[in-house]
N, C-alpha and C positions, 0 to 999 in steps of 0.2 A: 504493500500500500504506500502510495506516494505521500510524502510529508508536505506541509505547507511551505511555500517558498521562503527562503531566507530574506529578511528585509534588506532593502537597498541601504548603502552606507549613509546616504543623506537623510534617512528617516531619523526621528528623534532617538537619542540615547539616554539611558538612565545612568550609564557609567562608561568610562573608557579605561581599559587596562593598558599599562605601559611597563615595559621591562627596563630595569635599572642596570647599567653596566656594573658588574659586581665582582669580576674575577681579574685580579692583576696579572695572573699568569697567562691569560688569554689576550688581554688588551695591551699589556706592557706599557710602552710610552704613550699610547693612545688612550689609556684609561681616563686620566683627568680631562683631556679634551672631549672625549665621548660623553663623560658625565656632564660636562658643561653644556654640550649640545642637547642632551636629553633634559637637563634642567630647564633650558630655554623653551623646549617643546612643552614640558609640563606646565610651566608658568603661562604659556600662551593658551593652553587648553583649559586651565582651571579658572574658576570664578563664576560670579553671577551670569546667568544666561549662556554659560558654556558647559563644561563637563565636570562631573564628579570623577576625578582621576583616582584610580586604584593602582598605585605604583608597586609592582612586584619586585622585591629585592631578593636576589638569588644566593646570597652568601651572608652568614651572620657577621662577618668582619666589616661589612659596609652598611649594616642596618642603622647603626647610631648616626652615622654621617648623613644618610638619606633623610632620617627623621629630623635632624637638625636643620638641614637645608630648607625643608618645606614646613617647618613648625608654624610659621606665620602665614602660610599661603592657604587661603580659603579654598575648600573643595579638593584637597589632596589627602588621601588615605594611604599611608605607607604600610604595605603588607609584607611580612617576613615569609620567605619561602625558600625553595631550593630549585635551582635550574643550572644547566650547563652554560647557556647563553641567552641573550635577551630577545630572541626572535619569537615573541608570543603569538604572532599571526600564524605561525606554522606549528608551534608546539601546543598552543592552547586550544580550547574548544571553539566551535562556531555556534554562537548564540542564535536561537531561532525566534519566532514571532513573540513579541512581548517578553522575551527572556524567560519564558515558562520552562524551557528546557534548552539544552545545548548538545550538539552532536560532537562526539569525541572519536578520534581516529587513532590508528597506530602510527607511530613516528619512528623512522629508521635513519635519522641524520641525513636527510636529502640523498637517499640512495646509498647510504653507508659511508659518505664522505666525512662527516663530522658527528660521530656518535659520542655524545658527552653525557656524563652521569646526571641523572635526574630529569633530563629533557623529556623522557617518555612518561614522566609523572606530572607534568605541568598542567595538563588538561584537568586532571583530578584535583590538583591544588586550587585552581581557579574556580572549578565547579563548587568545591566545598566553601571557599571564601565568599563566593557570591551567593551561596544558598540556592543554586540552580541545579536541578537533577540532570545528570548526564545520560545521553543515549549512546552507548558504545557501539562502534561499527568495526567489524573485523577486516579492515583493509587500510592501506597506507594512503594518507592524504595530508597535504599541508594547505592551510588556509590561503597562503599567497599564490597558490596554483589556480585559484578561482576568483572570478568577480561576478557580482550579482546585481540584477536590475530591480529586485524586489517583486517581480511578477513571474518568476520562474525561468528567466533566461540567464544562463550561466556562460561566461567566457572562460576559455582555458586554452592551453597549447598542447599539441600532440607531443612535443619534445619532452614535456614533464609528465603529463598524466598517463601517457602510454609507454613511458620509459620502463624497460625491463627491470631496472633497479628499484622500482616501487612495487608494482603488482604484476609479476610475470604472467603472461597469457592474456592480459587485458586487451580488448579491442574497443572500438568506439561504442559499439552496442552494449558491451558489458559495463563500461564506464558510465554510460548514460543511464542504464538501469540502476546502478548503485547510487548515482547522484540524485535520481528521482526519488528513490526510497529514503535516502538520508537527508537531503537538503531541498526537496521539493522542485527539482529541475523539471521544467516542462519542455525546454529545448536547450541543447548544448551547442554553442558556437565554437568551432574548432579553428584555432590559428596554428601556425607551424612552429617555427623556432623563436626563441627568445633572444636576449642580448648575449653578445660575445662574452665568454669567460664568466658567465653567471653560474655559480656552483649549485644553484637550485635547479639546474636543467631547464631554464626558461620559464620561470614564474611569470604569470600574466600580469601581476601587479607592478611589474617593471615595464610593461609593453602596451597594455590597453586597458582602459577603465571606463565603466559606465559613469556618466556624470549627470544624467537626467534620463527620464523615460525615453528610450529610443535614440539616445545620443551616447556615442563612445568616443573618448579622447585617445589619441595615440600620437607618438612623436613624429616630427620631421627633422631630418638631419640638420645639424648646426655646425658650420665650419666645413672646410674642405676635407678634413681628415676624420670625419665621424665614422667609426668602424661599423656602425649598425645601420647606415643609411639604406642599404638594400632591404634589410629586414623591416625597417619602418615603412618603406614604400609598399612592400608586399603585404604587410599587415593592413595598411590603409585600403589597398585594393580589395583584399578579401572582405574587410568589414563593409565596404561600399556595396558589395553584392549580397549581403546577408540580411535576413529579417529576424525579428525577435519572436518570442513565443506567441505573440498575437498576430504574427505574419505581417508586421509592418516593417518597411525598410528602415535600416539604421542610418542615422546621420553621423558623419565623422568630423570630429573637431581635432585639428592637428596642433600640437604644442611643440615649440622648439625643444630639442633635446639639449643636454648640457654639452654636447660635442665630445671630443676626445678627452678623457680623463685618465691619467696614468697612475699606477701605483709606484712604490719606491724602486721597483725593478724595471720601470718603464714599460709595463704591460698595461693594456687597456683594461679598465675595470667597469663593472656595470652600473655606472652612475645614471640615474633616471629621474627626471621630474615627474614621471608617472607614479612614483612611490609617495605621492601626496596622501594626506590623511584628511578625510571629510569628517568634521566634528560639528557638534552643536555650535552654531554661530561663527564657525571659522573653517577655512581650508588651509592646511599647513603644507607648504611646498618645500621640498629639500633643495638647497642651493649648494653648488660645488665650486664656486669661485668665479663664474662668469656672470656678472651682474646683468648684462644685457639679455642673455639667454633666459635667465630665471624671471626677469621683469616681464618679458614677452609671454612667457608661460603663465605667469600670474594674471596678466591682462586677459589672456584667452580664457582662463578658468573663471574669471570674474564675469564673463558674458553669460555663463550658465549658473553661477552661484551669486546672484545679485543680493540674496538675503544673508550672505555670510561675508566676513572679512577674509580676504585672501592674503596670507602672510608667508613670506619667504624666510626660512631660517637655515643657518649653516648645518650641513650634515656630512662634512668631509671626514671627521674622525669616526663617526658611526659607520660610514661606508668602508672603512678599513676592515671592519668585521664582516662585511658582505651585504649589507642592506641599508635601509633608511627608515623613515618615520612610519610608513605603513607596515613594514616588517616587524616593528617592535611593539605594535599595538593590537588591540582587539576590542571591539565595541560590544556593549550590552544594549540591545534595542529596548526602548521604553515600552 
């Protein structure tokens, strides 16, 4: 039996979970900068008319510091827990309509790449702390692999969802049946590959996102050396030929990408303005050092989020861990 569709991210939230960088051995020199970036995110999210933030701290050594930082910030609850890393979008549950329940899935470290202690227990911890009963599902799935329009249309990529390192033997029909049962999918829209060097194997929340009913945002290359230009153009072409679960054609909104962003070894890393977070009263867009690119991305998003403040915040240190604002959060629908 199919579940009710997962609410769209722009629907009202009763709370927003955020992961706090907690392990010095993982972040090394980037720990303090990453904490500063997450602190700025939390402060932008919290407060009257915005979010009740539930900040999950994954190591007892950093709990007191997190509590001290946010002691005077209205709307922030610091929750002590255990996790390997901060990517709650992937390790946590997916909350369903009115947060009466949440779907929980198996997690295997993005296909066995990064299997860290406690990450496979995060969904249970969040379910218990939020008081929401979990519906366990016996297959591997990360929240960042999907995007929802609130009416049963789900966006995903074949590179991730059909990858043999997740659920061997899955084809499109099997995946669609599981998503219908667990998350109320009425129609699954299949894209191809995600960003270059994305260790998630092409999570869609770096590539294409619903921003309004029938409207999907995706990047356009920025600068001459953008390593993902062809992927962006193919994504836009595919989306322009698709219809949603109500058989209505999609509109495509293209946002400038951050362009070529390199790591310390001069390798391209999957920086993406698409990893924005839609919150109560705000849309938070990750910035990676190119002010013109992120300004144009924010202006494009403002055309569909007239009721929210569109805010660009730095996410350079967070990206050294592999993701950005959407990856470290998970909303509880109101």
